[in-house]
C-alpha positions as CSV (number, residue, x, y, z in Angstrom):
1,X,-4.3,-10.4,-14.2
2,X,-1.7,-8.1,-15.8
3,X,1.7,-7.6,-14.1
4,X,1.4,-4.6,-11.8
5,X,4.2,-2.6,-10.5
6,X,4.3,-3.4,-6.7
7,X,6.4,-0.3,-6.0
8,X,3.5,1.8,-7.5
9,X,1.1,0.0,-5.1
10,X,3.4,1.1,-2.2
11,X,3.5,4.7,-3.4
12,X,-0.3,4.8,-3.8
13,X,-0.8,3.2,-0.4
14,X,1.5,5.8,1.2
15,X,-0.4,8.6,-0.5
16,X,-3.8,7.2,0.5
17,X,-2.8,6.6,4.1
18,X,-1.2,10.1,4.3
19,X,-4.6,11.5,3.3
20,X,-6.5,9.5,5.9
21,X,-7.9,6.9,3.5
22,X,-8.1,3.2,4.0
23,X,-7.7,1.4,0.7
24,X,-8.5,-2.2,0.2
25,X,-7.1,-4.9,-2.0
26,X,-10.2,-4.6,-4.3
27,X,-9.2,-1.0,-5.1
28,X,-6.0,-2.4,-6.7
29,X,-7.5,-5.4,-8.4
30,X,-5.0,-7.6,-6.7
31,X,-5.6,-10.6,-4.4
32,X,-5.8,-10.1,-0.6
33,X,-2.7,-12.2,0.0
34,X,-0.5,-10.0,-2.2
35,X,-2.1,-6.8,-0.7
36,X,-1.5,-7.9,2.9
37,X,2.1,-8.9,2.1
38,X,2.8,-5.5,0.6
39,X,1.3,-3.8,3.7
40,X,3.3,-6.1,6.0
41,X,6.5,-5.3,4.0
42,X,5.8,-1.5,4.2
43,X,5.4,-1.8,8.0
44,X,8.6,-3.9,8.3
45,X,10.4,-1.2,6.4
46,X,8.9,1.4,8.7
47,X,7.2,3.3,5.9
48,X,3.9,3.0,7.9
49,X,2.9,2.1,11.4
50,X,-0.3,0.9,13.1
51,X,-1.2,-2.0,10.8
52,X,-2.4,-5.0,12.8
53,X,-2.5,-8.5,11.6
54,X,-4.1,-11.8,12.6
55,X,-1.9,-14.6,11.5
56,X,-2.4,-18.3,10.8
57,X,-0.2,-21.2,10.0
58,X,3.2,-20.4,8.5
59,X,2.7,-16.8,9.7
60,X,0.3,-16.2,6.8
61,X,-1.8,-13.1,7.3
62,X,-5.5,-14.0,7.7
63,X,-6.8,-10.6,8.6
64,X,-5.3,-7.1,8.3
65,X,-6.7,-4.2,10.2
66,X,-5.7,-0.9,8.7
67,X,-7.9,1.7,10.4
68,X,-5.0,3.0,12.5
69,X,-2.3,3.1,9.9
70,X,-0.3,6.3,9.7
71,X,2.6,7.2,7.4
72,X,6.0,7.7,9.1
73,X,8.6,10.3,8.4
74,X,10.5,7.6,6.4
75,X,7.3,7.0,4.4
76,X,7.0,10.7,3.7
77,X,10.6,10.8,2.5
78,X,9.9,7.8,0.3
79,X,6.9,9.6,-1.3
80,X,9.0,12.7,-1.7
81,X,11.9,10.8,-3.4
82,X,9.4,9.3,-5.8
83,X,7.5,12.5,-6.5
84,X,8.2,12.2,-10.2
85,X,6.2,8.9,-10.3
86,X,3.5,10.5,-8.2
87,X,3.0,13.4,-10.7
88,X,0.8,11.0,-12.8
89,X,-1.1,9.6,-9.8
90,X,-4.8,10.6,-9.9
91,X,-6.0,8.6,-7.0
92,X,-7.9,5.3,-6.5
93,X,-10.5,6.0,-9.1
94,X,-7.9,5.7,-11.9
95,X,-5.5,3.4,-10.1
96,X,-5.9,0.5,-12.6
97,X,-4.6,2.6,-15.5
98,X,-1.7,3.7,-13.4
99,X,-0.5,0.5,-11.9
100,X,0.9,-1.5,-14.9
101,X,4.6,-1.0,-15.6
């Protein structure tokens, strides 16, 4: 798997959540563990709210429930601050061309 730009994943997720979509790890061609950790970090950073997690040993995320995720004001600001990067964003259909560095 090629190196993907995780900040681009964050930007894409913010955009998708702001439009009421619920992306999955498969959309990004990354493993579920990486995807869940990115979502967890986004919520820790208060870019989104409403993500729910079921955790196992070592606090590892086993299940993530994203159907109530909404983007916060801080998340909107983050998208706005990165609007230049988002100019080339065409949505999940073309996400794999967009994600590499």
